[in-house]
Structures are given as structure tokens and as C-alpha cells.
C-alpha positions in Angstrom: 13.4 -20.0 23.1 11.5 -19.5 20.3 8.9 -22.1 18.7 8.5 -22.0 15.4 5.3 -23.3 15.4 4.2 -20.4 16.4 5.5 -18.1 14.1 3.7 -17.5 10.6 7.0 -16.7 8.3 8.0 -20.3 9.6 4.8 -21.8 8.3 4.4 -23.2 5.3 2.6 -21.8 2.5 -0.5 -23.7 3.3 -1.0 -23.0 6.6 0.5 -19.4 7.0 -1.9 -16.2 6.9 -3.8 -14.8 3.5 -1.7 -11.6 2.8 -2.3 -8.3 1.1 0.0 -6.6 -0.4 0.2 -3.0 -2.3 3.1 -1.8 -4.2 3.9 2.2 -4.0 5.8 4.4 -7.8 5.8 7.9 -8.7 5.2 9.2 -11.4 8.3 9.1 -13.5 9.9 12.0 -15.4 11.9 10.9 -18.6 11.6 7.8 -20.9 14.7 5.7 -19.2 12.7 5.8 -16.0 9.6 4.9 -17.6 11.3 2.1 -18.3 12.4 0.8 -15.3 8.7 2.2 -14.0 7.5 -0.5 -16.3 9.7 -2.8 -16.1 9.1 -3.1 -12.0 5.1 -2.8 -12.6 5.8 -5.7 -15.3 8.3 -8.1 -12.2 5.7 -6.7 -9.6 1.7 -7.7 -11.2 2.0 -11.0 -11.0 2.3 -10.8 -7.3 -1.5 -9.7 -7.5 -1.3 -7.1 -5.6 -4.4 -5.6 -3.4 -3.6 -2.9 -6.3 -0.4 -0.6 -6.9 -0.7 3.8 -6.8 1.1 6.5 -8.0 1.7 9.4 -5.8 0.5 13.0 -6.7 3.2 15.9 -6.9 2.7 18.9 -4.5 -0.3 21.4 -5.9 -0.6 18.6 -8.6 2.2 19.3 -10.8 2.2 15.1 -11.7 -1.3 15.4 -12.2 -1.5 14.2 -16.1 1.0 11.9 -15.9 -0.4 10.2 -12.2 -3.9 9.8 -14.3 -1.7 8.4 -17.3 -0.4 6.2 -15.3 -2.9 4.8 -13.0 -5.1 4.1 -16.3 -2.1 2.3 -18.2 -1.4 0.2 -15.4 -4.7 -0.9 -15.0 -5.2 -2.0 -18.9 -2.3 -3.3 -19.5 -2.2 -5.3 -15.9 -5.4 -5.5 -14.9 -3.9 -4.6 -11.7 -6.2 -2.3 -9.6 -4.1 1.1 -9.7 -4.8 3.8 -6.8 -4.2 7.2 -7.4 -2.9 9.9 -5.3 -4.7 12.9 -4.2 -3.9 16.1 -2.4 -5.2 19.2 -1.3 -2.7 21.7 -1.4 -2.9 24.9 -3.7 -5.6 24.0 -4.9 -10.2 24.9 -5.1 -12.4 22.5 -4.0 -13.4 22.9 -7.7 -10.1 21.8 -8.8 -9.7 18.8 -6.9 -13.7 18.3 -7.2 -12.1 17.7 -11.2 -9.5 15.8 -10.9 -11.5 12.3 -8.6 -14.0 13.3 -11.3 -11.6 12.3 -14.6 -10.6 9.5 -11.9 -14.0 8.7 -11.7 -14.6 8.9 -15.7 -11.1 6.9 -16.3 -12.4 4.3 -14.6 -9.9 4.6 -11.7 -11.9 3.7 -8.7 -9.2 3.8 -5.3 -7.7 6.8 -4.2 -4.3 8.0 -1.8 -6.3 10.6 -0.1 -3.5 12.8 1.6 -3.3 16.7 2.8 -0.2 16.8 1.2 3.3 18.9 2.6 2.8 23.2 2.1 5.0 24.3 -1.3 7.8 25.3 1.6 8.4 21.9 2.4 8.3 19.3 5.7 8.0 21.2 8.9 6.4 24.3 7.3 2.7 25.5 8.3 0.3 24.1 6.4 -2.5 26.9 4.8 -5.7 25.6 2.7 -6.2 27.9 -0.6 -9.0 30.0 0.6 -11.6 28.1 -1.5 -10.0 24.3 -0.9 -10.6 21.2 1.1 -9.0 22.6 4.8 -7.3 18.9 6.0 -7.3 14.9 4.9 -10.4 14.1 6.8 -12.6 17.8 4.6 -10.6 15.9 1.3 -12.1 12.0 1.9 -15.5 13.5 3.1 -15.5 15.4 -0.5 -14.7 12.4 -2.4 -16.7 10.3 -0.8 -19.5 12.9 -2.1 -18.3 12.0 -5.5 -18.6 8.5 -6.1 -18.4 5.3 -4.0 -14.3 5.0 -4.3 -12.1 2.4 -2.1 -9.8 5.6 -0.3 -6.2 4.9 2.0 -5.2 7.4 4.2 -2.2 8.4 6.0 -0.9 7.4 9.6 2.4 8.3 11.5 3.9 5.7 13.3 5.9 8.3 15.7 3.3 10.8 15.2 2.9 13.7 12.9 5.7 16.0 13.2 2.8 19.1 13.4 0.6 17.4 15.8 0.1 18.7 18.9 0.3 15.2 20.8 -0.4 11.8 20.6 -4.2 12.3 21.1 -4.6 15.0 18.3 -2.3 13.0 16.2 -5.1 10.1 16.5 -7.7 12.0 16.4 -6.7 13.3 13.3 -6.8 9.4 12.1 -10.0 8.7 13.5 -11.4 12.0 12.2 -9.8 10.8 8.1 -11.5 7.6 8.9 -15.0 8.3 10.4 -15.0 10.9 7.2 -15.0 7.5 4.7 -11.0 6.5 4.0 -11.5 2.8 4.5 -7.7 1.9 5.9 -5.1 3.9 6.8 -1.0 3.2 5.5 1.6 4.2 7.2 4.7 6.7 6.8 7.5 4.5 6.1 9.3 3.5 10.4 12.2 1.4 10.8 10.6 -0.1 14.8 8.4 -2.5 14.5 7.8 -1.4 17.8 7.0 2.4 17.5 4.2 0.5 14.4 2.3 -1.4 16.8 2.4 1.0 20.0 0.4 3.2 17.1 -2.0 0.5 16.2 -2.9 -0.4 19.7 -3.3 3.6 20.6 -5.6 3.3 17.9 -7.2 0.6 19.2 -7.8 1.7 22.3 -9.2 5.1 20.7 -11.9 2.9 19.0 -10.5 2.9 15.6 -11.2 -0.7 14.3 -10.1 0.2 9.8 -7.1 -1.5 9.0 -3.5 0.3 9.6 -1.3 -0.8 7.3 2.6 -0.5 7.3 4.6 1.2 4.7 7.9 -0.6 4.3 10.7 1.4 2.9 13.6 -1.1 1.8 16.7 0.8 1.8 17.9 1.3 -1.9 20.7 4.0 -0.7 20.6 4.6 3.3 21.7 8.4 2.4 19.0 8.9 0.2 16.2 7.6 2.8 18.1 9.3 5.7 17.1 12.0 3.6 13.6 11.5 3.3 13.7 10.5 7.1 15.0 13.8 8.0 12.1 15.7 6.1 9.3 13.7 7.2 9.4 12.7 11.2 10.7 9.5 10.5 13.6 8.7 12.7 16.5 6.8 11.5 18.4 4.5 14.7 21.1 4.4 16.0 21.9 0.5 15.2 20.4 0.4 12.4 22.3 3.7 10.7 25.4 2.0 12.4 24.8 -1.6 10.0 25.0 0.9 6.8 28.0 2.5 7.9 31.0 2.9 5.5 29.1 1.4 2.6 28.4 4.6 0.4 31.5 2.7 -2.2 30.6 -0.5 -1.8 27.0 -1.1 -3.2 27.5 -4.8 -3.1 27.5 -4.5 0.0 25.2 -2.6 0.9 23.0 -4.1 -1.0 23.0 -7.3 0.9 22.5 -5.4 4.1 19.7 -3.2 2.9 18.2 -6.9 1.7 18.6 -8.1 5.1 17.2 -5.2 7.3 13.8 -5.1 5.1 13.7 -9.4 5.5 14.0 -8.9 9.3 11.8 -6.4 9.6 8.4 -8.1 7.2 9.2 -11.2 9.0 8.8 -9.9 12.2 5.5 -8.0 11.2 4.4 -11.6 10.0 5.5 -12.8 13.5 3.5 -10.4 14.8 -0.1 -10.9 13.0 0.9 -8.2 10.6 -0.8 -9.8 7.7 -1.2 -6.1 5.5 1.6 -4.9 3.4 2.3 -1.5 1.8 6.1 -1.0 0.3 7.4 2.2 -1.2 9.0 0.9 -4.1 11.2 4.3 -5.8 10.1 2.3 -9.1 12.5 -0.6 -8.2 11.1 -4.4 -7.6 13.8 -7.2 -7.2 13.9 -6.0 -3.3 10.6 -6.1 -3.2 9.6 -9.2 -4.7 12.1 -11.1 -2.4 10.5 -9.3 0.2 7.5 -10.9 -1.1 8.5 -14.3 -0.9 9.7 -14.5 2.2 6.1 -13.2 3.0 5.0 -16.2 1.2 3.4 -14.7 -2.0 4.7 -15.5 -5.2 4.6 -14.8 -8.7 1.6 -16.5 -10.0 2.7 -15.3 -14.1 
């Protein structure tokens, strides 16, 4: 029998460990999408996240929108904002100019990523002839420009292009040794994958925080597509839970909430105290998960 007194998820607020939450958004493409973006930001900001991050399109295609969003988030909400940055299809000078732009705009947090090649995930990455070679090289370049808070990516199921686990962990270590403050994982749906990954990293001497990236399943079909392209697996038991719910959005939403609740409370009980949520610019499910973790709005 599980003793509730030993489970962090069953403790009251005065006994629960302090948590750090962060939320990821993408730049909206239309007026309607932008309205939902700001509505979601407004609902999540009172949770006092460590930061809110905004993604960066392949090859810098959303550069201006990303900068506009992160600048306004900080100005309008007071929540620290992090801008994503990749080195795909750009020279060092071009990437450095973007970093300088963030610095001048008062944005001091960056999520530094190598980025996927224009052909998509699974294709070999070829650095720009005058560009940064990889994420570790990019982190070092950012550090030369300013005192930024830098997050990098980690892969609980191993990056699809890593030869083996040793190479994967070594790559993570190089990024952190170059000056990154933390790693944020790609989405995963088996907590055992994340916990084993953290164990591998600690055995390799990595001490920096490895924050689990949590993906609420607003659309199982959409998330399955994401997963197949980025090397994250969908367990059979998870697929079975959503089977036949394509035309039943109400039940789909309830199952999605249950799945996400199970994942985050189990991680909390395992001692995890930092969470990064991939919001897909939606707030309701993330608000509920934050409450389950013990974080309430301070509005």
C-alpha cells in the first residue's frame, strides 16, 4: 500500500516542495490565433512561472514575431520571457545580430537549439558554412555576447540522430559545459524514460537541472504526428486510451486531462519539482495541471 504521507502530490500547500513552472508558446499567425495567444498568456501569468518561452521558426522565419511577442510579454505581464533561437541556415554574424537584438530589447533568456534541417526531422543536419556547428557552439556564442539565462534541449528517448546513448549524453554535457543553465526535455509519455535519462546524465557527471517537458494531449492525432517526426514514442496503452475518440471531443478532453494528471503527479511523487509545459497556445488544461501540482493563480 502506498503511504500518502510519502507522496508529495498528497501534501498540503504548507508542506509541499516549492515548484518551478515554465510555459512554451508559438508565435500566432493570424489575428484570431493572436487573440487566443494573449488570452492564454493572461490566464497563465498569475501562476508566476519562472519564464514563458516563444518558439522560433525554422531558419528564423518567425524572428520578428518571436521578438515582438517576448518583448510584449515582459512589458505587459511582468513575466520573464525566453526567446527560442536556432542556428539553421544562418551565419554566425546573422545569429549574433539576433542575440544582440534580444539583448537590446531587454530579453535575457534564450532557449538555444541546433534546430532541424529545412527538409525536416530525420534528414542530416549541415551547418551553414559560416554558421554555428551545433547547439553547444551556439551556447558558447551566446555566452560571449551577454549574460543570458540559457536553456537547451534534452531527449529522454535519445535524439534520433545520436549514434548511441554515450554520444547523446556527451552532446548534452557539451551544451551545459558551454554555459547553459538547464536542459528541458522533449515531450515523453513514459515517465520511466525520463527518470532513466536523468540517471544516465547524473552518472555522467551532469548536475544541471533536467526539466521534464510535458505535452498535454489536446489532439491525439496531432500529438501522434509530432511524436513520429521528432522521435518520441507513443506507448500502446496511451494510444488505446484515445482509440475511437476522434469524433467525441468531450470524452477526448477528459481522457487527456486524466493522462496528463497521472503523468505530472507521478513525477512530483518521484521528487521532480520543475516542469515545462508545451501549451500549444492553450491554457485550460495547463491551469488544471498547475493546480494539481499545488500552484494557484496569484491574481
